[in-house]
N, C-alpha and C positions, 0 to 999 in steps of 0.2 A: 120892383127890384131893379130892372133895367129900363132905359128910356124907350125901348121897343120890345114887343113880345117875342118877335123873331130875332134870333141871333144868326150870325154866319160863322161857320167853323172852317178854319183853314187847316187842311191836313198837315200835321206836323211830325209824323213818325220819323224816327231815325233808328239806326241800329245796323246789325249784320243779319242778313236774311238767311234762308235755309241753305244757300250756297256759300255762305261765309262772306258775301259781298256787302260792302257798305252802301246804305241808302239814306238819303236825306230828302224827304218829300217837300220841305219848304223850298229848297233850292230847285228840285225837279219840276215843281209847278211854276217856278218863276216868282213866287210870292215875295221872296226876299228882295227882289228888284222892283216889284210893282206895288208894294204895300201902300204907298201914298195914293196911287190911282185906285187900288182896290177899296180903300176906305172911303174915298170920294164916291165911288160907284155905289157902295152900300148906303151911304147917306142919301143919295139920290133916290134909293128905293125905300127910304124910311127905316132902314136897319141901322141901329146905333150901338150894337153890342156884338162881340165876337169871342170865339175861342182861339187862342194862339198858343204856340209851343215855345218855351224857352229850351233851346237845344243844349241839354246838359253836356254832351261831349264837346261842344264848341265853346262853352263858358268855363268849364272846370278843367284846369290844367294842373293836375297833381295837388289840388287844394288851393291853387292860385286862380283868381277869377278875372276873366276878360269879358267885358260886357259889350264889346264892339258888334257882335252879331245880334245882340238884343236891342241896342240903342235905337236903330231906325224904327223898330216896331213901337217902342215906348213913345218916341217922339211923334210918330204919325198918329198914334192913338190920342195923344194929348192935343195935337193940332186939329184933328177931325172930331174930337169929342166922342170917341168910340170907347165904350166900357169893355174891358177885356177880362175874361177868365184865363189866367196864365197856367198852362200845363207845365209842370216842372220835370216830369219824367215820362216821356211818351215812347217807351220801349228802349231807346238808345241810352247808353251810359258810357262814361270814360273807360278806356281800356284798362286803366290801372285799378278799377273798382271790381271787387269780387262780391257778387250778390249773395254768395253762400257764406261769406265771412261774417263774424260777429261785429266787425268794424263797419260794415255797410250802413247801418242806421245812423251812426255818428257822422260818417262822411256825408251822407245824404242830408242830414240835419244842418250841418255847416253850410252846405251849398244852398239849401232852402233859405236859411237866414240871410245869406249874402244877397241872394236874388231879391228877397222881400225888402231888404234895406235899400237896394238900388232902385227898385220900382217905386217904393214909397217916396224916395227922395225926388223922383222925376215925375210923379203922378199926383193927381188930385182925386178926392172922393174915396168911396169905398173900394177896397182892393179885394179881388177874388182870385183864389188859387186852387188848382187841382194838383196835389202833391204827386200822386201816382195814378196815371191814367190806366184804367181797366186792369187792376191787379188780377182779376179772375182770368181774363183772356191772356195776359202776359204769363201767368202761371201755367196755363195750358200750352201756349205756343212756345214759350222759352224753357219751361221746366218739365213738360210732359211729352211733347212731340218734337222738340228740337228744331222748331221752325225759325226761331230768333235766338240770338245770343241771350243767355249763356248756353244754348243748345243742349239743355238737359233732357233726359228721357226718364219717364216714370218717377219724376221728382216734383210733380206739380204742386202737391200739398205743401211740401217743404218750401218751395219758392213762394207760394201764396202767403205763408206765414211770414217769410222774410220781407216781402213787399209791404204787407200791412204793418209790420213792426217798424219799418222804415217810414211809412206814411205817417204813423202816429208821432214818431220822433220829429218828422218834418213839420207837422202841424204845430207841435209845441214850439219849434224853432221859429216858425213864421209868426206865431202870436207873441213870442218874446220880443219881436221887432215891431209888429203891427198888431196890437191887441184887438183891434176892431176888424181885422181881416175876416172875410167869409171864406169858408172852405167848401168846395164842390167836389164831392167824392163820386167819381164817375166809374161805372161798371156796366157791362151788358145786362139787360133784362131778357132772359130767355125762357122758353117754355117748351116742354116736350109732350107729345101725345102718345098714349098707349097704342101700339099697333092693333089694327083690326084682327080679331080672332086670336089674340095673345093675352088673355086676361091674367096669365101668370106674371106678366111684366108690369101690371098696374101699380104694384107697391114700389117698384123701382122708379117708375115715372113720377109717381107722387112724391117720392123722396127727393128727386131732383127739383121738382117744382116748388116744394115747400121748405127745403132745407139747403140743398147744395148751391142753388143759384144765389142765395142770400149770404153765403159764408163770409165774404170779404166785408160787406156792410155790417154784418153781425159782429165781426171782430172789431171793426172800427168803433162800433157803438158800445163795446164792452159786454155784449150779450154772449159772445162765444170767445173762449180763451181770454178771460179778463186779465190774466197775468201779462198780456201784451200791453196793457195800459190804456186801452180804448175806453171811450165814454160817449154819452149822447152828444156832448159838445164837440168831440172829435168828428162825429159823423156829419153834423151840421146840415148842409144842403145835399140831397141825394140827386146825383146826375145819372139819368137813365139813357143808355145807348140802345136804340131799337131800330132794326132794319127788317126788311121783308124776310130775311133769312133767319130771324131769331126764334121761329117756331118750327119744329121738325118732329119727325116720328122717332120715338126712342128705339135705339139699336137698329136703325135702318141702315142697310148696306151703303157704303160710299159710292158715289158716281163720279168718275174721273178724279178721285181723291177728295171729293167734297161731299158735305152732307146736304142732300136736297131738301129745301124747305117745304113745309106744307103748302099745298096749292091755295090760292087766294080764296077759293070757294069751298075749301075743306071745312066741314061743319065742326071739326075739332079745334079749329083756329079760334083763339079768344080775341075779342076786340081789344084794342090798345087801352081803352078806358078801364077795362077790367084789370089789366095788368098793372097799370099805374095806380089804380085805387088800392090794389093789394099792397103796394109799397107804402103808400100813405098810411094805410091801416096798421101796418107793421111798425113803422117808425114815427108816425105823426110829425113828419118833417116837411119843410118846403122842398119842392121837387122841380127839377128842370129836365126836359127831354134834351139831353146834351149832344146827341147825335141821331140823325135820322135822314134817310134819303132812299132813293131807288135808282135804277139804271135805265138808260135809254128812254124809250117812249113811255115808260111807267112813271117817270119822275113827277109829272104834273098831277096825275091821278092820285099818286101816293101822298103828295103834299096836301092835296085837297082832303083826302081821307084823314090825315093826321090833324088837320085844322078842325074837322067835324068832331073828332074824338077829344081834342083840346077844349073845344067849346062845351061839350057835355061835361067834362071834368070841372071846368070853371063854374058852370051852373050848379053843379053838385056841392060846390064849396071846397073842392080839393085845391090846395095851394100850389097850383102849377104856375111857375114864375116865368116860363119861357120855353120856346122850342128852337133848337139850334139846327139849321140846315147844314148838314155835314156829309161830305165836303162841299163847300160852295164853289170850288174849282175842280174841274176834272183832273184826274191824277193817274200816274203810271202805277202798275202793280208792284207790290213790294218785291216779289221774287222774279219778276220779268219786266224790267223797265221799258222794254220796247212795246208792251201792251198797255194801252190807256183805257181806263174805265170811264165811260160817260155818265158820271153821277152828279156833276155839279150844275149850278145855274149857268156857269160859263165854262166852255171848253176851248182850248186853243185851236185856231184854224190849222196850225202846223205843230205837231207834237215836238218837233225839234226846235221850235221857237216859241216856248211857252209864254214868253214876255210880249209876244206880238199880238196880232189881232185875235179876237175871241168870238166864238159863236154863242149866242144866248139860247137857252132852252125855253122857247116861247111858252109851251104849256106850263112849265114850272113857274115862269114869271107871271103868267096869268093867275095861277093858283095863289101865288104870294099876294098879288094885288087884291084878289077876291077875299083873302083872309085878313086883310088889314083891320077889319072890325074887331079882331081879337085884342088889338092894342087897347081900345077903349073898354072892352069887357074886362080884361085883366086889371086895368087900372082902377075900374070901379070896384072890383072885388077886393083889391088891396086897400082901398080907402075904407070900405066897410069893415075889413078886418082890423085896420088901425083904430077905428072908432070904438 
């Protein structure tokens, strides 16, 4: 599918955080000023594909479109032969858009068509789009817990439906402009474990694992709420976001406001290959691990583990088309920009100068080099499937 099995994800969240303050992670990481250098650095590592964000609030001004914030990325991708999955809605949206309104899908579809038309005019080859990034998480954060705009509370289900309805309209609009475009529908893949000694919670945990976590993908595929207009063609490629935090104990008390993940050695933790296989068996679709990473000293070991799991899936014949290291650059926290999270392959030497010198996470770089054999393995399986 891509020229390299590994992709690089550039954190592209925008929006208003839980304090009502605007954040733009493309600008905060300096990527908007270093995109040319960033792509050259990727090419030197043998990475030729990326996830990027079209910042909807910067492009759409009351239905009038200004692509000046997008143009440098499209041009740099073309010059450096980087294949891009373009995120069109990564949490942030124009202030005059009402996500609860019946007009939201139409407004979003118009924007999707405009972006697709522009990128198609300026690009070559197959185009890849993610209309709505993580509708399940956005529904939770923005509709249930008030962590992002629209700062809803106890309206998560309502927002999830609105986001999927808009995504379906956006996909139709993209394909009206680019009939051959591929759609990568990205959502977190999570799993909960029943607490020890609490068998009465087993049914709830099973319901989460077997139904709730798949709701957005099921809507897109037309399996749930078919009146939204979803179909198997709308689902297309499934993008799985998976971090070390994506498995936890059901109904576990929060620690400092966060859900503590299962320990690495917890026997209830399922291997990544089992989780990905469950998605393939459910949808029989091509799959990308669209986000994965760890923090600090765990980055190298985590990437090595993901590579082992990816190899096992490829050998089983699961159509895993790539793994996206996300974020490839260290980034500030959404709700506290003075705190930086060391998750990337590169971190700035000085957080106040993100465009300056960077530190490389050597264990992560070593893990990437060690996993380069996956390029050939994935290409071989694609060739067999084509024949």
